[in-house]
N, C-alpha and C positions, 0 to 999 in steps of 0.2 A: 898654929902652924903644923904641929905634929898631927893634929886631928885631920887637917886638910891633906897632908901627905898620906895618912892612913887611908882616908877616903879615896884619894886618887889611886893608891896602890890596890885597894879592893876592887875599884872600877876596872883598872887595867887587868887584874887577874880574872875578873868576870868576863871581860871581853875576850881574853885569850881562851878561856874555857868554852865560851860560845863558839868562837871560830874553830877550835879543836873539834867540838861536837859536830859542827856543820861539815868540817873536813872529813870526819869519820863517817858521817851519814852519806856524804857524796861518794866516798871510797866504797862503802857498802853497796850503794846503788850501782856504781860502775861494775863492781864484782858480780852483782846479780844480773846486770845486762850482759856481761861477758859470759857468765854461766849460761844464760839464755841462748846466746849465740852458739856456744859450744854444744848446747843441747840440740839446737837446730841442725848444726853440722853433723851431729851423731844420729840424726833421723835416718832410718834404714833406706837403702837404695832399692826401690821396687822395680821389678822387671817381669813382663809377661813373655813366656816362651810357648809357642804353639807348634806342635808337630802335626803337620797336615796328614802324613801317612798314618800316624797313630790316632788321629782325630781326638787329640787331647790338648789341654791348655794347662800350663803350670804357672803359678805365681811364685817368684823368687824374691826373697829379701836378703840383701847382702850376700847373694850367691847361694843361699839355702832355700830349698824348695819348701814352701809353706803348705801348699795344697795343690792337688791336681784334679781337674774336672774333665769330664767327657764332653765332646762338642760334636756338632755337625759342620762339615766344610763344603766347599763348592763342588758341583757336579763336574763331570768330564767336560761338558760344553761350557760351563761357567765356573772355571776353577778359582780357588782361593789363591791370590798372588803370594809369592814369596818376597822376602825383604825385611828390612828393619824400619820401623815407623815409630810414631809417638801418638799418645792419646791427645787429641786436640779438643774434644768436648765430651761432656757427660750429661746425659738427659734421662730424667726419670719420667716414666709413662709417656714415651714419645708417640707422636703421630707418624703414620707411614704415608709417604707421598708417592703417587704414581701419576703419570701424565693424565691430567684431567680428573684426578680422583684423590681424595684424602681419606685415610682410615684413621679415625680417632683412637686414642688410647682405650684399651678394653680387651675383652677376651678374644675378639676376632683379629686383633692387630698382629700382623706377621712378625714384627720385631719385638713382641713381648713387652715386658715391663721396664727394661733398661736398654740404653744405647751408649756404647763407648765408641765415639767416632775416631777414626785413625787419620793420620796426616796424608794418607792416600785417599783422595776424594771419592766419596760414595761407598767406602768400605768401613766396616766396623765390627765390633763384637756386640752381640745383642741376644735378647731372649727370643722366645718363639711361642706361637699358638699351636705348634705341632710337636710336642715333646717326643713323639715316637720317631722323629727324624734324627734325634741325637745318636751319635755313633756312626752315622752314614754320610755318604757324599750326597747332600740334598739341598744345599743353599745356592744362591745366585752369586756366590763368591765370598760372602761374609762368613764370619765364624758365629755359629749359633750355640746357645747354651740353654739349659732348662731355666725357667724364670727364677726359681729359688737360687740356682747356682750363680746366675749373672747378677742377681741382687747382692749376693754375698761378695762377689768379686768387686762389684761397683763401689761398695763401702770401703774396700781396701786399697784402691788405686786412685791416682790423681791425674789431672791434666799435666802432660810433660813426661809421664812414665813411658819407658821404652817398651815396644811390642815387637818381638821377633817372630816372623812367620817362616817356618822351614818346610820346604817342599820335599826334602830328602832327609832320611835318618842318618845321623853321623854318630861318632863316639859320644859327644856331649849329650845329644838327644837320648841315646840309649841309656846313658848314665842317669839322666833326669827321669825318664818315663819308665824305665825298667829296673831301676836300682833295687827295688824291694824283691825282685824275682831273681835276677841274674846280673850282678854287677859287671859292667863291661870295663875293659882295661884301656887306658890311654896308651899311646905308643911306647912310653918308657916302662910299661908293664905294671904301673901302680894303679890301684883302684882310685877313681876320681873322688874328690871330697864332696859327694852329694848326699844330703840327708833329706828324705821325704818325710815330712811331719804328718801329712794327712792326704787321703785320696777320696774324693767323692765317688759314690757308687751310683 
């Protein structure tokens, strides 16, 4: 009888230990999942800010300027539109479509090696087969970048990221695009918290 009780007692203790181990593993897994969710929540908020008058594009992460690139913008007759949009597609080595004509990816493609389509149909940020146009009013409304620059930007942004296109310079744009030279002041007289980490030449 004592032997049976002892055997039942050992079995019961083993079952409790197994259940406790399973419970601990489940709690650890839940903690890992929660940590993963927290990690996803902590992913930086990326935003592209384009100054049409400066012909420059800045990538911001959580409000900090990561890098600034030179661009080409629309001509007087085909201006780049202002407004706030989102990236809706990302295409590597895009084809260029004209009525009755398609230009395949390659050195003669006017949109270069990358396309970031905006939620404003027909407009995007893209590369170019004419790098000498960068810094000028030269496009049909899109924002052009050197191929190496748009490839770098392409790897840093995702569908859904916000793109601001500004047709006029204001205090914020001055702070973003001229912070390294002459910090501009916001209305309360304080220098805005803008840090430029890098600028492409």
